[in-house]
C-alpha positions as CSV (number, residue, x, y, z in Angstrom):
1,X,8.2,-2.9,-45.7
2,X,10.1,-2.5,-42.1
3,X,7.1,-2.7,-39.3
4,X,6.5,0.1,-37.4
5,X,8.6,0.0,-34.2
6,X,6.0,-0.2,-31.3
7,X,5.9,3.0,-28.8
8,X,6.9,2.2,-25.3
9,X,5.2,3.0,-22.2
10,X,5.2,2.3,-18.4
11,X,2.0,1.6,-16.5
12,X,1.6,2.0,-13.0
13,X,-0.4,-1.1,-12.1
14,X,-2.1,-1.6,-8.2
15,X,-3.7,-4.4,-10.2
16,X,-7.1,-2.9,-8.9
17,X,-9.9,-2.2,-11.6
18,X,-8.6,1.1,-12.5
19,X,-5.3,0.6,-13.8
20,X,-6.1,-2.6,-15.2
21,X,-9.0,-0.7,-17.6
22,X,-5.8,1.5,-18.1
23,X,-3.7,-0.9,-19.0
24,X,-6.1,-2.0,-21.5
25,X,-6.9,0.9,-23.1
26,X,-2.9,1.0,-24.1
27,X,-2.7,-2.3,-24.7
28,X,-5.7,-1.5,-27.3
29,X,-3.7,0.9,-28.6
30,X,-0.9,-1.0,-29.5
31,X,1.3,0.6,-27.0
32,X,4.3,-1.9,-25.9
33,X,3.2,-1.7,-22.4
34,X,5.4,-2.7,-19.2
35,X,3.8,-2.2,-15.8
36,X,5.5,-1.3,-12.7
37,X,3.9,-2.3,-9.1
38,X,5.1,-0.6,-6.2
39,X,4.8,-2.7,-2.9
40,X,3.7,-1.1,0.2
41,X,3.0,-2.4,3.3
42,X,-0.3,-0.1,3.5
43,X,-2.2,-1.7,0.9
44,X,-5.5,-3.4,1.9
45,X,-6.8,-4.6,-1.3
46,X,-6.6,-7.9,-0.8
47,X,-5.4,-10.5,2.1
48,X,-2.8,-11.7,-0.3
49,X,-2.3,-7.8,-1.5
50,X,-1.6,-5.5,-4.4
51,X,1.3,-7.3,-5.6
52,X,-0.6,-10.3,-5.9
53,X,-3.1,-8.9,-7.9
54,X,-0.7,-6.8,-10.4
55,X,1.4,-9.9,-11.0
56,X,-2.3,-11.6,-12.0
57,X,-3.0,-8.6,-14.3
58,X,0.6,-8.8,-16.3
59,X,0.3,-12.7,-16.6
60,X,-3.0,-12.5,-18.2
61,X,-2.2,-9.7,-20.1
62,X,1.5,-11.1,-21.0
63,X,3.3,-8.2,-19.7
64,X,6.6,-7.7,-18.5
65,X,6.0,-6.4,-14.8
66,X,8.9,-4.9,-12.2
67,X,8.0,-5.1,-8.7
68,X,9.7,-2.2,-6.3
69,X,9.4,-2.4,-2.8
70,X,8.8,1.1,-1.1
71,X,11.3,0.4,1.7
72,X,12.9,2.9,4.3
73,X,13.0,6.1,1.6
74,X,9.1,5.8,1.6
75,X,8.9,5.5,5.7
76,X,10.7,8.7,5.7
77,X,8.2,10.6,3.5
78,X,5.2,9.7,5.3
79,X,6.7,10.9,8.3
80,X,7.4,14.5,6.9
81,X,5.5,14.7,3.7
82,X,5.9,18.3,1.8
83,X,2.2,18.9,0.7
84,X,1.0,17.2,4.3
85,X,-1.6,14.8,5.2
86,X,-5.6,14.1,4.1
87,X,-7.8,13.6,6.7
88,X,-5.8,11.0,8.2
89,X,-1.7,10.3,8.2
90,X,-2.6,9.7,4.4
91,X,0.3,12.1,1.9
92,X,-1.3,11.5,-1.0
93,X,0.0,13.9,-2.9
94,X,3.8,13.2,-1.8
95,X,3.0,9.9,-2.2
96,X,2.4,9.9,-5.6
97,X,5.7,12.3,-6.4
98,X,7.3,9.5,-5.0
99,X,6.0,6.7,-7.0
100,X,6.4,8.8,-10.0
101,X,9.9,9.8,-9.5
102,X,10.9,5.8,-9.5
103,X,8.7,5.4,-12.7
104,X,10.7,8.2,-14.0
105,X,13.7,6.6,-14.0
106,X,12.5,3.2,-14.7
107,X,11.0,4.8,-17.6
108,X,14.3,5.9,-18.8
109,X,15.9,3.0,-17.9
110,X,13.8,0.7,-20.4
111,X,13.5,3.3,-22.9
112,X,10.1,4.0,-22.7
113,X,8.1,7.5,-23.9
114,X,5.9,8.0,-21.6
115,X,4.0,6.7,-18.0
116,X,0.3,6.0,-17.9
117,X,-2.0,5.3,-14.7
118,X,-5.1,4.6,-13.7
119,X,-6.2,7.6,-11.9
120,X,-9.4,9.1,-12.3
121,X,-10.3,12.7,-12.1
122,X,-12.2,13.5,-9.6
123,X,-12.1,10.1,-7.6
124,X,-9.6,10.8,-4.5
125,X,-10.0,14.1,-3.1
126,X,-6.8,14.8,-2.0
127,X,-4.5,13.7,-5.1
128,X,-7.0,13.8,-8.3
129,X,-8.1,16.7,-8.9
130,X,-6.7,19.1,-11.8
131,X,-4.3,21.1,-9.5
132,X,-2.8,18.5,-7.4
133,X,-2.0,16.2,-10.8
134,X,-0.1,19.2,-12.2
135,X,1.8,19.7,-8.9
136,X,2.8,16.1,-8.8
137,X,3.8,15.8,-12.5
138,X,6.1,19.2,-12.2
139,X,7.8,17.9,-9.0
140,X,8.1,14.3,-10.7
141,X,9.7,15.8,-13.6
142,X,7.0,14.3,-15.9
143,X,5.3,17.4,-17.0
144,X,2.8,16.8,-19.3
145,X,4.2,13.4,-19.9
146,X,1.6,11.0,-17.8
147,X,-1.7,9.9,-19.9
148,X,-4.6,9.1,-18.0
149,X,-6.5,7.2,-20.4
150,X,-9.5,7.1,-18.1
151,X,-9.9,10.8,-17.6
152,X,-8.0,12.0,-20.5
153,X,-10.8,13.9,-22.5
154,X,-11.5,16.1,-19.5
155,X,-7.7,16.8,-19.4
156,X,-5.2,19.2,-21.3
157,X,-3.7,16.9,-24.3
158,X,-0.7,15.0,-23.1
159,X,2.9,14.9,-25.5
160,X,1.8,11.6,-26.2
161,X,-1.4,12.7,-27.7
162,X,-0.2,15.8,-29.5
163,X,2.6,13.4,-30.7
164,X,0.1,11.1,-31.9
165,X,1.7,8.1,-30.3
166,X,-1.8,7.2,-29.1
167,X,-5.4,8.5,-30.4
168,X,-6.7,11.0,-28.0
169,X,-10.3,10.0,-29.5
170,X,-10.2,6.5,-28.2
171,X,-9.6,7.5,-24.4
172,X,-12.3,8.0,-22.0
173,X,-14.1,11.0,-19.7
174,X,-14.9,9.4,-16.8
175,X,-14.3,11.2,-13.4
176,X,-15.8,11.1,-9.6
177,X,-16.0,8.6,-7.5
178,X,-18.8,5.9,-8.7
179,X,-17.2,3.3,-10.3
180,X,-20.5,2.2,-12.5
181,X,-18.6,3.2,-15.4
182,X,-15.6,1.2,-14.9
183,X,-17.5,-1.7,-14.0
184,X,-19.5,-1.7,-17.4
185,X,-16.6,-1.1,-19.4
186,X,-15.0,-4.3,-17.2
187,X,-18.1,-6.5,-18.6
188,X,-17.4,-5.1,-22.0
189,X,-13.9,-6.2,-21.7
190,X,-14.6,-9.7,-19.9
191,X,-12.3,-8.3,-17.1
192,X,-13.9,-10.7,-14.3
193,X,-12.7,-10.9,-10.4
194,X,-10.9,-7.7,-9.8
195,X,-10.1,-6.7,-6.3
196,X,-11.9,-3.7,-4.6
197,X,-12.5,-1.4,-7.5
198,X,-11.6,1.7,-5.5
199,X,-8.2,0.3,-3.9
200,X,-7.1,0.6,-0.6
201,X,-4.9,2.1,1.6
202,X,-4.4,1.4,5.3
203,X,-3.0,5.1,5.7
204,X,-6.4,6.7,5.1
205,X,-7.7,4.3,8.2
206,X,-8.3,6.5,11.0
207,X,-7.6,3.6,13.6
208,X,-4.3,2.4,11.8
209,X,-3.3,6.7,11.1
210,X,-3.4,6.8,15.4
211,X,-1.1,3.2,15.4
212,X,1.4,4.5,12.9
213,X,1.3,8.6,14.5
214,X,2.0,7.0,17.9
215,X,4.8,4.5,16.9
216,X,6.4,7.6,14.7
217,X,6.5,9.8,18.1
218,X,7.9,6.7,20.0
219,X,11.1,5.9,17.3
220,X,9.5,3.1,15.8
221,X,9.8,3.2,12.1
222,X,11.3,0.4,10.9
223,X,9.8,-1.7,7.9
224,X,9.1,-4.5,10.9
225,X,7.7,-1.8,13.1
226,X,5.0,-0.9,10.7
227,X,4.5,-4.1,9.5
228,X,3.6,-5.2,13.4
229,X,1.0,-2.0,13.3
230,X,-1.2,-4.3,11.1
231,X,-2.1,-7.4,14.1
232,X,-3.2,-7.1,17.7
233,X,-4.3,-5.1,20.2
234,X,-1.4,-2.3,20.7
235,X,-0.9,-1.2,24.3
236,X,1.7,1.6,25.3
237,X,3.1,2.0,28.7
238,X,4.5,4.6,30.8
239,X,7.9,2.9,30.7
240,X,7.5,3.7,26.9
241,X,7.4,-0.3,26.1
242,X,4.7,-1.5,23.8
243,X,2.9,-4.7,24.5
244,X,0.9,-6.2,21.2
245,X,-2.0,-9.1,21.9
246,X,-2.8,-11.5,19.4
247,X,-6.4,-11.6,18.6
248,X,-7.1,-15.1,17.3
249,X,-5.1,-18.2,16.5
250,X,-4.0,-16.4,12.9
251,X,-2.5,-13.6,14.3
252,X,-1.0,-15.5,17.5
253,X,1.2,-17.4,14.6
254,X,2.0,-14.2,13.2
255,X,3.2,-12.8,16.2
256,X,5.3,-15.5,16.8
257,X,7.2,-14.5,13.8
258,X,8.2,-11.0,15.0
259,X,9.4,-12.2,17.8
260,X,12.8,-11.5,18.8
261,X,15.6,-11.8,21.2
262,X,15.0,-8.0,22.6
263,X,11.5,-9.0,23.2
264,X,9.7,-10.7,26.0
265,X,7.0,-13.4,24.8
266,X,4.0,-14.5,27.1
267,X,1.3,-17.1,27.0
268,X,-1.3,-18.9,29.6
269,X,-0.4,-22.5,29.7
270,X,-2.9,-25.3,29.4
271,X,-6.0,-22.3,28.3
272,X,-7.2,-20.9,25.1
273,X,-4.4,-17.6,25.1
274,X,-3.4,-15.0,23.5
275,X,0.4,-14.6,22.5
276,X,1.6,-11.6,24.0
277,X,4.7,-9.8,22.9
278,X,6.3,-6.9,24.5
279,X,8.7,-4.8,23.5
280,X,11.5,-2.2,25.0
281,X,10.9,-4.0,28.4
282,X,12.0,-1.7,31.0
283,X,12.0,-4.5,33.8
284,X,9.6,-6.8,36.1
285,X,6.7,-4.1,36.2
286,X,6.5,-4.3,32.5
287,X,6.0,-7.9,32.6
288,X,3.5,-8.0,35.0
289,X,1.2,-5.6,32.9
290,X,1.9,-7.7,29.8
291,X,0.9,-11.0,32.1
292,X,-2.2,-9.2,33.1
293,X,-2.9,-8.6,29.7
294,X,-2.4,-11.8,28.5
295,X,-4.5,-13.6,31.5
296,X,-7.5,-10.9,30.2
297,X,-7.7,-12.1,27.2
298,X,-7.4,-15.4,27.6
299,X,-10.1,-18.3,28.6
300,X,-8.5,-18.6,31.7
301,X,-11.0,-18.2,35.0
302,X,-8.2,-17.9,37.5
303,X,-4.8,-18.4,37.4
304,X,-1.3,-17.6,39.5
305,X,1.9,-16.1,37.5
306,X,3.3,-20.0,37.4
307,X,0.5,-20.8,34.8
308,X,2.0,-18.0,32.3
309,X,4.8,-19.4,30.4
310,X,7.3,-16.1,29.7
311,X,10.4,-16.2,27.7
312,X,12.7,-13.7,26.0
313,X,16.2,-14.9,23.8
314,X,17.1,-16.2,27.2
315,X,14.2,-18.3,27.9
316,X,13.4,-16.8,31.5
């Protein structure tokens, strides 16, 4: 007798606990799982990032994984979200629509039948209530085609359930922000060493949100501009120039990697000193202010101008 071909599905995998559990539930239903991870500069799960965690999960379950960088299109969505922001600069509904549209294209490309996620009903106030879930599915062109295994019994049956590609009775009814049910399930499945169970996004952080808003207002919206916001102390001068001051040795090394021919770099000689990056420099007054900040955050007690190393692309 010919062996029945497995139903193929695409799982959105952040590498956090919820999406890992969703993957496990689908594997247990003999679904042919491929996982999709969106690489974002806003992930805060671990120092190594969500991409690393997703790869670990995929390797553990021996699953194919596709990594999709969010890129310029994603930044433009953040600047002008159709459905607005949450408490900070987090456009959660538009973010999910963005990802689901990409996932739909990939699902069709590989011949998968549906998409599943680790979303939990009521866990995130902006994007994980029933109305928002419906809006996201509709605008992504995925109505009734997204399975949420952790909360399925609290939601209307999806097409994969109605067509019995998966058994609804084997799905769960978890809801709310407490993670105890997921942690107990992880213990039962032998899932250990998972990163922050709730996941994390810098766009929900008030201080980072202020930085990114100010950056957008000054026309700084490239991927490198966004990456730089994660490091150092940031100062905006009246001229429009920006100064970034390293807070420790690790950040000093990182700021050196951001230095380019249009920037000015400053450092106090012979003392413990931050690396100071001056961008959009308008002249001597901006350099003097950057030098003052460099001295203020250094270990030096009393210096003069000759004690500060200043260089740009021409090594001035």
